[in-house]
NUVEXMAR-847953 format. One record per residue (C-alpha): residue number from 1; residue in one letter; y, z, x. Coordinates in nm, 2 decimals. Example, Ala and Ser with C-alpha at 12.3 -4.5 7.8 and 13.67 -1.06 7.14 Angstrom:
// residues 2
ATOM resi resn north up east
ATOM 1 a -0.45 0.78 1.23
ATOM 2 s -0.11 0.71 1.37
// end
This chain:
// residues 398
ATOM resi resn north up east
ATOM 1 m -13.33 14.09 20.90
ATOM 2 p -13.02 13.87 20.93
ATOM 3 l -13.05 13.52 21.08
ATOM 4 t -12.97 13.43 21.44
ATOM 5 d -12.85 13.09 21.57
ATOM 6 q -13.16 13.08 21.78
ATOM 7 q -13.39 13.11 21.48
ATOM 8 i -13.19 12.85 21.29
ATOM 9 r -13.22 12.60 21.59
ATOM 10 a -13.59 12.67 21.59
ATOM 11 l -13.65 12.58 21.23
ATOM 12 r -13.86 12.27 21.16
ATOM 13 p -13.86 12.09 20.83
ATOM 14 d -14.15 12.08 20.60
ATOM 15 p -14.22 11.72 20.49
ATOM 16 a -14.36 11.85 20.15
ATOM 17 k -14.08 12.08 20.03
ATOM 18 t -13.73 12.23 20.08
ATOM 19 l -13.72 12.55 20.27
ATOM 20 k -13.51 12.85 20.20
ATOM 21 v -13.43 13.10 20.49
ATOM 22 f -13.23 13.40 20.38
ATOM 23 d -12.96 13.58 20.59
ATOM 24 s -12.80 13.87 20.39
ATOM 25 g -12.59 13.95 20.09
ATOM 26 g -12.70 13.64 19.89
ATOM 27 l -12.64 13.39 20.18
ATOM 28 y -12.93 13.16 20.28
ATOM 29 l -12.99 12.84 20.46
ATOM 30 e -13.16 12.55 20.27
ATOM 31 m -13.35 12.30 20.48
ATOM 32 t -13.46 11.97 20.32
ATOM 33 p -13.77 11.77 20.43
ATOM 34 s -13.53 11.53 20.61
ATOM 35 g -13.42 11.82 20.83
ATOM 36 s -13.05 11.86 20.70
ATOM 37 k -12.94 12.22 20.67
ATOM 38 r -12.70 12.35 20.41
ATOM 39 w -12.56 12.71 20.35
ATOM 40 r -12.58 12.84 19.99
ATOM 41 f -12.45 13.17 19.84
ATOM 42 k -12.63 13.30 19.54
ATOM 43 y -12.46 13.55 19.31
ATOM 44 r -12.44 13.69 18.96
ATOM 45 f -12.13 13.67 18.73
ATOM 46 e -12.12 13.79 18.38
ATOM 47 g -12.49 13.83 18.38
ATOM 48 k -12.58 13.48 18.49
ATOM 49 e -12.71 13.37 18.82
ATOM 50 k -12.49 13.11 19.00
ATOM 51 l -12.49 12.92 19.32
ATOM 52 i -12.23 12.76 19.55
ATOM 53 s -12.26 12.54 19.86
ATOM 54 l -12.08 12.66 20.17
ATOM 55 g -12.13 12.35 20.38
ATOM 56 l -12.37 12.19 20.63
ATOM 57 y -12.50 12.36 20.95
ATOM 58 p -12.40 12.32 21.23
ATOM 59 l -12.05 12.19 21.11
ATOM 60 v -12.03 12.53 20.94
ATOM 61 s -12.15 12.79 21.17
ATOM 62 l -12.35 13.11 21.09
ATOM 63 k -12.04 13.31 21.15
ATOM 64 e -11.82 13.09 20.93
ATOM 65 s -12.08 13.09 20.65
ATOM 66 r -12.07 13.47 20.65
ATOM 67 h -11.69 13.47 20.63
ATOM 68 q -11.71 13.23 20.33
ATOM 69 r -11.97 13.45 20.16
ATOM 70 d -11.75 13.76 20.21
ATOM 71 d -11.45 13.57 20.06
ATOM 72 a -11.66 13.49 19.76
ATOM 73 k -11.77 13.86 19.73
ATOM 74 r -11.40 13.96 19.73
ATOM 75 l -11.33 13.73 19.44
ATOM 76 l -11.63 13.89 19.25
ATOM 77 m -11.49 14.23 19.32
ATOM 78 n -11.17 14.13 19.15
ATOM 79 g -11.35 13.98 18.84
ATOM 80 l -11.32 13.62 18.94
ATOM 81 d -11.59 13.36 18.96
ATOM 82 p -11.60 13.19 19.30
ATOM 83 s -11.73 12.86 19.14
ATOM 84 a -11.45 12.85 18.89
ATOM 85 q -11.20 12.92 19.15
ATOM 86 r -11.33 12.63 19.36
ATOM 87 k -11.31 12.41 19.06
ATOM 88 a -10.95 12.51 19.00
ATOM 89 a -10.85 12.45 19.36
ATOM 90 r -11.02 12.10 19.35
ATOM 91 e -10.81 12.01 19.05
ATOM 92 v -10.49 12.13 19.21
ATOM 93 a -10.57 11.93 19.51
ATOM 94 e -10.65 11.62 19.31
ATOM 95 t -10.33 11.66 19.12
ATOM 96 s -10.14 11.70 19.43
ATOM 97 a -10.30 11.39 19.58
ATOM 98 k -10.22 11.20 19.26
ATOM 99 n -9.85 11.30 19.29
ATOM 100 s -9.82 11.24 19.66
ATOM 101 l -9.55 11.01 19.79
ATOM 102 e -9.82 10.75 19.89
ATOM 103 s -10.00 10.77 19.56
ATOM 104 v -9.67 10.72 19.36
ATOM 105 a -9.56 10.46 19.60
ATOM 106 r -9.88 10.25 19.55
ATOM 107 e -9.86 10.29 19.17
ATOM 108 w -9.50 10.17 19.19
ATOM 109 l -9.61 9.87 19.39
ATOM 110 a -9.88 9.79 19.14
ATOM 111 q -9.64 9.81 18.86
ATOM 112 n -9.41 9.55 19.02
ATOM 113 s -9.68 9.32 19.14
ATOM 114 h -9.65 9.09 18.83
ATOM 115 k -9.28 9.01 18.91
ATOM 116 w -9.28 9.01 19.29
ATOM 117 a -9.43 8.74 19.52
ATOM 118 p -9.74 8.86 19.70
ATOM 119 s -9.57 8.81 20.04
ATOM 120 h -9.30 9.06 19.93
ATOM 121 i -9.55 9.32 19.81
ATOM 122 k -9.73 9.28 20.14
ATOM 123 t -9.41 9.33 20.34
ATOM 124 i -9.31 9.65 20.16
ATOM 125 t -9.67 9.79 20.18
ATOM 126 l -9.70 9.72 20.56
ATOM 127 r -9.35 9.88 20.60
ATOM 128 l -9.45 10.20 20.42
ATOM 129 q -9.79 10.21 20.59
ATOM 130 k -9.63 10.19 20.94
ATOM 131 d -9.33 10.41 20.91
ATOM 132 v -9.36 10.64 20.61
ATOM 133 f -9.72 10.73 20.49
ATOM 134 p -9.84 10.86 20.84
ATOM 135 h -9.56 11.13 20.83
ATOM 136 i -9.50 11.22 20.46
ATOM 137 g -9.75 11.01 20.26
ATOM 138 m -9.96 11.31 20.16
ATOM 139 r -9.67 11.54 20.08
ATOM 140 p -9.62 11.60 19.70
ATOM 141 i -9.32 11.38 19.60
ATOM 142 a -9.16 11.67 19.42
ATOM 143 d -9.14 11.88 19.73
ATOM 144 l -8.97 11.62 19.95
ATOM 145 i -8.61 11.69 20.04
ATOM 146 a -8.34 11.48 20.20
ATOM 147 p -8.38 11.62 20.55
ATOM 148 e -8.75 11.53 20.57
ATOM 149 i -8.68 11.18 20.46
ATOM 150 l -8.39 11.16 20.71
ATOM 151 t -8.64 11.26 20.99
ATOM 152 v -8.87 10.97 20.90
ATOM 153 l -8.57 10.72 20.89
ATOM 154 r -8.44 10.84 21.22
ATOM 155 r -8.78 10.76 21.38
ATOM 156 i -8.73 10.39 21.27
ATOM 157 e -8.37 10.40 21.37
ATOM 158 s -8.46 10.52 21.72
ATOM 159 r -8.63 10.17 21.77
ATOM 160 d -8.29 10.01 21.70
ATOM 161 a -8.44 9.87 21.39
ATOM 162 y -8.13 9.94 21.18
ATOM 163 e -8.21 9.69 20.91
ATOM 164 t -8.56 9.81 20.86
ATOM 165 t -8.43 10.16 20.84
ATOM 166 h -8.20 10.07 20.55
ATOM 167 r -8.48 9.87 20.38
ATOM 168 v -8.72 10.17 20.40
ATOM 169 k -8.45 10.38 20.25
ATOM 170 t -8.40 10.14 19.97
ATOM 171 n -8.78 10.12 19.90
ATOM 172 l -8.80 10.51 19.91
ATOM 173 s -8.52 10.53 19.66
ATOM 174 q -8.70 10.29 19.43
ATOM 175 i -9.01 10.50 19.46
ATOM 176 f -8.83 10.82 19.38
ATOM 177 r -8.66 10.66 19.08
ATOM 178 y -9.01 10.56 18.95
ATOM 179 g -9.12 10.91 19.02
ATOM 180 v -8.83 11.04 18.81
ATOM 181 a -8.92 10.80 18.52
ATOM 182 t -9.29 10.90 18.53
ATOM 183 g -9.22 11.27 18.54
ATOM 184 r -9.33 11.35 18.90
ATOM 185 v -9.00 11.44 19.05
ATOM 186 k -8.67 11.55 18.91
ATOM 187 s -8.42 11.35 19.12
ATOM 188 d -8.39 11.09 19.40
ATOM 189 p -8.31 11.28 19.73
ATOM 190 t -8.22 10.96 19.92
ATOM 191 t -7.89 10.97 19.73
ATOM 192 d -7.79 11.26 19.96
ATOM 193 l -7.83 11.04 20.27
ATOM 194 r -7.53 10.83 20.21
ATOM 195 g -7.35 10.79 20.54
ATOM 196 a -7.63 10.96 20.74
ATOM 197 l -7.76 10.63 20.88
ATOM 198 r -7.61 10.38 21.12
ATOM 199 p -7.47 10.09 20.94
ATOM 200 v -7.64 9.74 20.97
ATOM 201 k -7.43 9.49 21.15
ATOM 202 p -7.42 9.18 20.93
ATOM 203 t -7.61 8.89 21.10
ATOM 204 h -7.62 8.53 20.99
ATOM 205 l -7.91 8.29 21.05
ATOM 206 a -7.79 8.02 21.30
ATOM 207 a -7.68 7.71 21.12
ATOM 208 v -7.47 7.41 21.20
ATOM 209 t -7.20 7.32 20.95
ATOM 210 d -7.00 7.07 21.15
ATOM 211 p -7.11 6.72 21.03
ATOM 212 t -7.07 6.55 21.37
ATOM 213 r -7.28 6.81 21.55
ATOM 214 f -7.53 6.82 21.26
ATOM 215 g -7.57 6.44 21.31
ATOM 216 q -7.65 6.49 21.67
ATOM 217 i -7.92 6.75 21.59
ATOM 218 l -8.07 6.52 21.33
ATOM 219 r -8.10 6.24 21.59
ATOM 220 m -8.26 6.49 21.83
ATOM 221 m -8.50 6.60 21.56
ATOM 222 d -8.59 6.23 21.50
ATOM 223 s -8.68 6.20 21.87
ATOM 224 y -8.94 6.49 21.88
ATOM 225 k -9.25 6.38 22.04
ATOM 226 g -9.49 6.65 21.92
ATOM 227 g -9.79 6.60 21.70
ATOM 228 i -9.77 6.41 21.37
ATOM 229 v -9.78 6.73 21.16
ATOM 230 a -9.50 6.89 21.34
ATOM 231 q -9.30 6.57 21.35
ATOM 232 s -9.33 6.52 20.98
ATOM 233 a -9.25 6.88 20.90
ATOM 234 l -8.94 6.87 21.12
ATOM 235 s -8.83 6.54 20.96
ATOM 236 l -8.88 6.67 20.61
ATOM 237 a -8.72 7.02 20.66
ATOM 238 p -8.35 6.90 20.64
ATOM 239 l -8.43 6.67 20.34
ATOM 240 v -8.57 6.95 20.12
ATOM 241 f -8.41 7.26 20.27
ATOM 242 v -8.66 7.50 20.12
ATOM 243 r -8.75 7.82 20.29
ATOM 244 p -8.96 7.78 20.61
ATOM 245 g -9.26 7.96 20.47
ATOM 246 e -9.26 7.73 20.15
ATOM 247 l -9.25 7.42 20.38
ATOM 248 r -9.54 7.52 20.59
ATOM 249 h -9.74 7.63 20.28
ATOM 250 a -9.67 7.31 20.10
ATOM 251 e -9.99 7.19 19.92
ATOM 252 w -10.08 6.83 19.82
ATOM 253 k -10.17 6.94 19.47
ATOM 254 d -9.82 7.04 19.41
ATOM 255 i -9.67 6.72 19.52
ATOM 256 d -9.64 6.42 19.28
ATOM 257 l -9.56 6.11 19.48
ATOM 258 n -9.53 5.90 19.17
ATOM 259 a -9.29 6.14 18.99
ATOM 260 a -9.11 6.20 19.33
ATOM 261 e -9.14 6.59 19.26
ATOM 262 w -9.26 6.89 19.45
ATOM 263 r -9.33 7.18 19.21
ATOM 264 f -9.42 7.52 19.35
ATOM 265 i -9.36 7.89 19.31
ATOM 266 a -9.05 8.00 19.51
ATOM 267 s -9.16 8.27 19.75
ATOM 268 k -8.85 8.49 19.71
ATOM 269 t -8.81 8.49 19.33
ATOM 270 n -9.17 8.43 19.24
ATOM 271 t -9.05 8.17 18.98
ATOM 272 s -9.12 7.81 18.92
ATOM 273 h -8.91 7.56 19.13
ATOM 274 i -8.88 7.18 19.15
ATOM 275 v -8.77 6.99 19.46
ATOM 276 p -8.68 6.63 19.37
ATOM 277 l -8.80 6.41 19.64
ATOM 278 s -8.56 6.14 19.79
ATOM 279 q -8.69 5.81 19.90
ATOM 280 q -8.67 5.93 20.26
ATOM 281 a -8.87 6.23 20.19
ATOM 282 l -9.13 6.03 19.99
ATOM 283 q -9.17 5.80 20.30
ATOM 284 i -9.24 6.09 20.53
ATOM 285 l -9.51 6.23 20.29
ATOM 286 r -9.67 5.88 20.23
ATOM 287 n -9.69 5.84 20.61
ATOM 288 i -9.87 6.17 20.67
ATOM 289 h -10.09 6.15 20.35
ATOM 290 p -10.37 5.94 20.51
ATOM 291 i -10.39 6.21 20.79
ATOM 292 t -10.38 6.54 20.58
ATOM 293 g -10.41 6.43 20.23
ATOM 294 t -10.77 6.51 20.19
ATOM 295 g -10.71 6.88 20.28
ATOM 296 r -10.52 7.16 20.10
ATOM 297 y -10.20 7.18 20.32
ATOM 298 v -9.95 6.90 20.37
ATOM 299 f -9.89 7.05 20.72
ATOM 300 p -10.22 7.22 20.83
ATOM 301 n -10.27 7.41 21.14
ATOM 302 p -10.42 7.17 21.40
ATOM 303 r -10.69 7.42 21.52
ATOM 304 t -10.79 7.55 21.16
ATOM 305 p -10.70 7.30 20.89
ATOM 306 d -10.78 7.54 20.61
ATOM 307 r -10.46 7.74 20.72
ATOM 308 p -10.10 7.61 20.72
ATOM 309 m -9.92 7.53 21.04
ATOM 310 s -9.78 7.82 21.24
ATOM 311 e -9.46 7.99 21.13
ATOM 312 n -9.32 7.92 21.47
ATOM 313 t -9.37 7.54 21.45
ATOM 314 i -9.02 7.44 21.33
ATOM 315 n -8.83 7.68 21.55
ATOM 316 g -9.05 7.60 21.85
ATOM 317 a -8.98 7.23 21.80
ATOM 318 l -8.60 7.30 21.80
ATOM 319 r -8.62 7.50 22.12
ATOM 320 n -8.83 7.22 22.28
ATOM 321 l -8.56 6.98 22.19
ATOM 322 g -8.31 7.20 22.37
ATOM 323 i -8.13 7.33 22.06
ATOM 324 p -8.06 7.69 22.12
ATOM 325 k -8.16 7.96 21.87
ATOM 326 e -7.80 8.07 21.85
ATOM 327 e -7.71 7.74 21.71
ATOM 328 m -7.98 7.64 21.47
ATOM 329 c -8.30 7.77 21.32
ATOM 330 g -8.54 7.65 21.05
ATOM 331 h -8.40 7.88 20.79
ATOM 332 g -8.05 7.78 20.89
ATOM 333 l -8.09 7.44 20.74
ATOM 334 r -8.05 7.59 20.40
ATOM 335 a -7.71 7.73 20.50
ATOM 336 t -7.62 7.39 20.64
ATOM 337 a -7.72 7.21 20.32
ATOM 338 r -7.54 7.46 20.10
ATOM 339 t -7.21 7.42 20.31
ATOM 340 l -7.21 7.04 20.35
ATOM 341 l -7.33 6.96 19.99
ATOM 342 d -7.02 7.17 19.88
ATOM 343 e -6.76 7.08 20.12
ATOM 344 a -6.85 6.72 20.23
ATOM 345 l -7.03 6.59 19.92
ATOM 346 k -6.85 6.79 19.66
ATOM 347 f -7.15 6.88 19.44
ATOM 348 p -7.10 7.18 19.19
ATOM 349 p -7.21 7.51 19.34
ATOM 350 h -7.45 7.59 19.06
ATOM 351 l -7.64 7.27 19.13
ATOM 352 i -7.67 7.36 19.50
ATOM 353 e -7.76 7.72 19.43
ATOM 354 h -8.03 7.61 19.17
ATOM 355 q -8.18 7.37 19.43
ATOM 356 l -8.19 7.65 19.69
ATOM 357 a -8.41 7.84 19.44
ATOM 358 h -8.15 8.11 19.40
ATOM 359 a -8.10 8.31 19.08
ATOM 360 v -7.85 8.10 18.88
ATOM 361 r -7.73 8.19 18.53
ATOM 362 d -7.53 7.99 18.28
ATOM 363 s -7.21 8.10 18.11
ATOM 364 l -7.40 8.32 17.87
ATOM 365 g -7.59 8.51 18.15
ATOM 366 r -7.92 8.33 18.09
ATOM 367 a -8.13 8.23 18.39
ATOM 368 y -8.17 7.85 18.42
ATOM 369 n -8.53 7.73 18.41
ATOM 370 r -8.68 7.50 18.66
ATOM 371 t -8.60 7.19 18.48
ATOM 372 s -8.23 7.27 18.43
ATOM 373 h -8.01 6.99 18.55
ATOM 374 l -8.29 6.81 18.69
ATOM 375 p -8.15 6.45 18.67
ATOM 376 e -7.83 6.58 18.84
ATOM 377 r -8.03 6.75 19.11
ATOM 378 k -8.24 6.43 19.16
ATOM 379 e -7.91 6.25 19.21
ATOM 380 m -7.79 6.52 19.46
ATOM 381 m -8.10 6.52 19.66
ATOM 382 q -8.09 6.14 19.70
ATOM 383 r -7.73 6.14 19.79
ATOM 384 w -7.80 6.42 20.05
ATOM 385 a -8.07 6.22 20.21
ATOM 386 d -7.84 5.92 20.24
ATOM 387 y -7.57 6.13 20.37
ATOM 388 l -7.81 6.26 20.66
ATOM 389 d -7.87 5.89 20.74
ATOM 390 e -7.51 5.82 20.74
ATOM 391 l -7.44 6.11 20.99
ATOM 392 k -7.70 5.97 21.23
ATOM 393 e -7.58 5.60 21.18
ATOM 394 h -7.23 5.72 21.26
ATOM 395 l -7.34 5.85 21.59
ATOM 396 n -7.54 5.53 21.65
ATOM 397 g -7.22 5.32 21.60
ATOM 398 q -7.01 5.52 21.83
// end
């Protein structure tokens, strides 16, 4: 007699053995000593007895297990082995998963991890995880077409995140080109989206380039009454004009006070970089060394010293001093230095760009290494520090 749901629910496990309760047509329920129940279908193919699993009860109901049994029987009637068909379907699914957009994207990220900064890899990964993978990540990359990608980009655009939209489009184009190179897709469909997105309005990080006003801001920065860590970071920032993230992640092991050098890996280019330290910068570091010098970071977080200070520290200090965000931000100090080193102090642009840790090449197209023009850059950094003092003293004498 065929099984009923009432009979199945009434079954009790045998602690000594696995029970088999037959339904019909080769279908039976297998119950382990632990009480779990699994559907199985027994059949013969080419003279051999074979067995396939149809799932756990009650996730797979009695009715559904019979449907699966009947589907398997139809395959047998057509001369096909249900087990072999399942294996082939799994292989197709695995191949599809391997060639999904998400899989190819993660492979592309891994291939570039050796030349990109970890922070850059993290940014792209989070961007894709938030805005792309949930929508088309599991789609085979070869099946994706321009309208599908545009739909994804439109979702980002609807948040007025126009710059992010274009960055995601660029990342997707890079992924598709990698897919072309590895034989997973024939072409990059993002090329068909040219002109389909709203343009990004160019924005410039707030920076003061008027010497008189910059001198006023430097005087205001010197008057900051926050904690010693924030004070020191704020005072050092215009002297070294590194990226804000590089300043707050500064580590004592990378700073040689005797050689007057700070050597680290530039976050944007993932290349070695040297910041010659002026006498003014050295004085700031020597003053804070007795306070934070036994730890990892030059500017540790006051609550958790094993972490660097908050990314909002510098900009927060500027806001507390009454300097509006439209006029100056931490990153804007780099633009200020670039402009005034060129226009006021007349230093060669290639020295300035090299000190900004930008990619600079010589006349033969070769990238300068970190020690290139180091004596000239040391002279420039000391002259820059003296110039900042002059701007402040000029105001003091007025």
